[in-house]
C-alpha positions, -999 to 999 in steps of 0.1 A, spaced: -2 0 1 9 37 -5 8 59 28 -11 101 12 2 123 31 -6 163 38 19 185 22 26 214 48 26 247 42 61 255 48 90 238 32 123 232 38 152 253 17 179 247 -5 188 215 -14 216 198 -39 198 185 -68 191 195 -100 165 220 -113 125 202 -114 120 179 -145 93 171 -146 99 137 -160 115 125 -129 83 123 -107 66 101 -104 28 96 -122 43 109 -157 4 113 -170 2 140 -145 29 162 -160 8 182 -186 -15 194 -153 24 202 -134 37 219 -164 2 245 -164 8 252 -131 45 254 -130 37 279 -155 10 299 -142 27 305 -107 64 313 -123 41 343 -146 18 350 -117 57 362 -94 60 388 -117 30 401 -101 38 406 -61 5 419 -47 -15 393 -67 4 368 -61 4 375 -23 -38 379 -31 -40 346 -50 -18 328 -21 -34 339 9 -3 352 17 5 387 44 34 412 27 58 397 52 57 367 35 71 379 1 95 356 -1 75 327 -7 65 348 -41 103 346 -49 105 310 -44 78 308 -69 95 329 -95 128 306 -92 104 273 -93 126 260 -128 157 269 -117 159 266 -77 180 236 -66 157 203 -57 150 174 -27 134 147 -20 101 157 -13 104 138 23 130 160 37 114 189 17 81 194 35 89 206 77 60 205 99 45 184 123 36 156 106 71 159 95 86 167 128 72 131 141 79 114 108 115 122 123 134 109 89 166 121 100 164 93 129 156 63 101 180 41 89 192 36 54 172 5 47 141 24 69 147 56 44 147 36 16 114 24 21 98 61 37 109 66 -2 87 36 -18 56 31 1 52 67 14 39 99 -13 25 134 -4 -4 153 -18 11 187 -34 -12 217 -48 9 221 -79 24 185 -82 -6 163 -76 11 137 -60 49 130 -51 63 103 -40 86 104 -17 117 105 -31 110 131 -59 129 157 -61 116 188 -59 119 225 -50 102 249 -25 74 261 -36 41 278 -22 6 267 -34 -20 253 -9 -45 228 -24 -77 260 -18 -64 280 -41 -71 291 -72 -48 313 -97 -59 344 -122 -53 317 -150 -62 283 -140 -88 291 -114 -98 266 -88 -72 235 -92 -99 210 -82 -110 214 -118 -76 209 -128 -73 178 -105 -96 158 -104 -99 145 -135 -67 135 -140 -55 130 -107 -80 103 -91 -75 84 -123 -37 79 -117 -41 68 -84 -68 40 -94 -47 11 -98 -30 19 -61 -43 6 -28 -37 36 -8 -39 44 27 -50 77 28 -39 104 52 -52 136 36 -63 167 55 -97 180 42 -85 206 13 -62 176 -1 -92 152 -6 -108 175 -24 -80 175 -54 -89 136 -62 -117 112 -45 -102 81 -38 -131 59 -27 -106 27 -25 -84 40 -4 -80 30 36 -88 63 52 -82 72 86 -92 92 113 -79 104 146 -96 99 176 -98 105 214 -120 85 233 -142 90 267 -146 68 295 -177 59 278 -163 49 252 -174 78 229 -148 89 202 -144 129 187 -122 135 158 -87 153 166 -77 185 156 -51 197 172 -21 169 172 -41 150 138 -12 154 120 16 143 146 -5 110 149 -7 107 115 35 110 114 38 86 142 16 62 121 37 67 87 67 60 109 55 30 120 49 16 85 87 23 70 103 14 104 81 -22 96 99 -48 75 70 -65 69 46 -48 41 9 -30 49 -2 -50 26 -38 -53 42 -58 -34 70 -49 -66 91 -12 -59 84 -12 -23 92 -37 -30 126 -5 -47 136 23 -29 120 5 3 146 2 -22 172 44 -33 173 52 4 177 27 13 204 -3 26 179 -42 17 185 -56 14 156 -91 2 152 -112 -7 122 -142 10 122 -160 -2 86 -141 -25 58 -121 5 45 -115 29 73 -97 28 103 -94 47 135 -63 55 153 -73 62 190 -48 87 211 
């Protein structure tokens, strides 16, 4: 199974890889939309006020627009090193062994407003674009991604950990979904918001540290249990991560 993570708004800067080459990314069938969005972001970056408005940024975040201007020329780094924030802090790549990092590149993917989906090892530049954005030249991103992204992942067994803005870019009815919840003394469960990403990061870490693949809901539950995580089926393709 492929674990599909949400991205982060913040990105690590820099990298040592060659500039963006869409042909080096997984799922090349997505490249026409990727190229259209790269062009749109680069063109939009020539107008900083318009960029800030379209991306929902403040004037203090103008550096994000400069990064978009340099999308074609800035260095790249593997996707799992590019994204930062709570989920990726808890995935904690830097403490994984070489074999575990190799499994992370193979088993993990990240939903992306700009690239649709990238595998963990795909080389990407720093950028700023959110799932809920609408660019002046192309309109809402969902209208671009939904016709191509769902079909691109239709043949892939997916563990879907995406957040709502990215779930809206592609419907994956075949995916296994995971909800992070708390449970009170009476057994009532409530979805977690504040620590949601942290626990998803811990689950992703457990999956890549396990030599056994998460090839079914049952195997996924076993992998989580071995890492001290309580993951329980609530339907044929639905799980609760109880924290």
